[in-house]
C-alpha positions in Angstrom: 61.5 87.9 -54.6 58.9 85.5 -56.2 59.7 82.0 -57.4 57.1 80.3 -59.7 56.6 76.7 -60.5 54.7 75.2 -63.5 51.9 73.9 -61.2 50.7 77.6 -60.5 52.2 77.3 -57.0 54.5 80.1 -55.9 56.7 80.8 -53.0 58.3 83.9 -51.8 58.3 86.9 -49.5 55.2 89.1 -49.4 54.6 92.1 -47.2 55.0 91.1 -43.6 55.7 87.4 -44.3 59.0 86.3 -42.9 61.7 84.6 -45.3 61.3 81.0 -45.7 63.8 78.2 -45.4 62.5 75.9 -48.1 59.3 74.9 -50.0 56.8 73.1 -47.9 54.9 70.6 -50.0 51.3 69.8 -49.2 48.2 68.2 -50.8 44.9 70.3 -51.1 41.7 68.7 -52.3 39.1 69.1 -53.8 40.2 71.9 -56.0 38.1 73.7 -57.3 35.6 73.5 -54.5 32.4 75.3 -53.2 32.1 73.7 -49.8 35.2 72.7 -48.0 38.9 71.9 -48.7 41.3 69.4 -47.0 45.0 70.1 -46.6 47.3 67.1 -46.0 51.0 67.5 -44.9 53.7 64.7 -44.6 54.7 65.9 -41.1 52.7 66.0 -37.8 53.8 69.6 -37.0 52.3 73.0 -36.0 51.4 75.3 -39.0 50.1 78.7 -39.8 47.6 78.7 -42.6 46.8 81.9 -44.4 44.1 82.4 -47.2 45.2 85.2 -49.5 43.2 86.8 -52.3 44.5 87.9 -55.7 45.2 91.4 -54.3 47.7 89.8 -51.9 45.3 90.5 -49.0 45.1 88.0 -46.1 41.4 87.2 -45.8 41.8 84.4 -43.2 44.3 82.8 -41.0 44.5 80.1 -38.4 47.1 78.1 -36.5 46.9 74.3 -37.1 48.5 71.2 -35.6 48.7 67.8 -37.1 48.8 66.4 -40.6 45.2 66.8 -42.0 43.1 69.9 -41.9 39.7 70.6 -43.3 38.1 74.0 -43.4 34.8 75.5 -44.9 35.0 77.8 -47.8 31.3 77.9 -48.7 31.0 81.5 -47.3 33.8 82.9 -49.4 33.1 84.8 -52.7 33.8 82.8 -55.7 37.3 83.4 -57.1 40.9 82.5 -56.9 42.8 82.4 -53.6 46.1 81.2 -52.4 46.5 78.9 -49.4 49.9 79.5 -47.7 51.1 77.0 -45.2 54.0 77.8 -42.9 55.7 75.1 -40.6 56.0 77.3 -37.5 59.2 75.4 -36.2 61.3 75.4 -39.3 59.6 78.2 -41.2 59.2 76.1 -44.5 56.5 77.7 -46.6 54.3 76.3 -49.3 51.7 78.0 -51.3 49.0 76.6 -53.6 46.2 78.1 -55.7 42.7 77.5 -54.5 39.5 78.0 -56.8 36.3 78.6 -55.0 33.2 78.0 -57.3 
């Protein structure tokens, strides 16, 4: 049940993640990064943010509220991760690739 897009973003159902209603679009910058990453959404809502490694393992999760979020990735091992953002109210889900240098 995976849906892929040309921009290396993908959306779908993994393990214990609930089915989504539609794709949640968000900006993530800078990418790649070695210090921090900022996520910007178009809606001032409550979100669940998950950091998932290439093995599909959740390495970090946090509940967020608002439109702009910044978090530190400097302690993460270098590599490729996915940021999954879920709108808690309407269950829209978006996922983007994050490169930590």
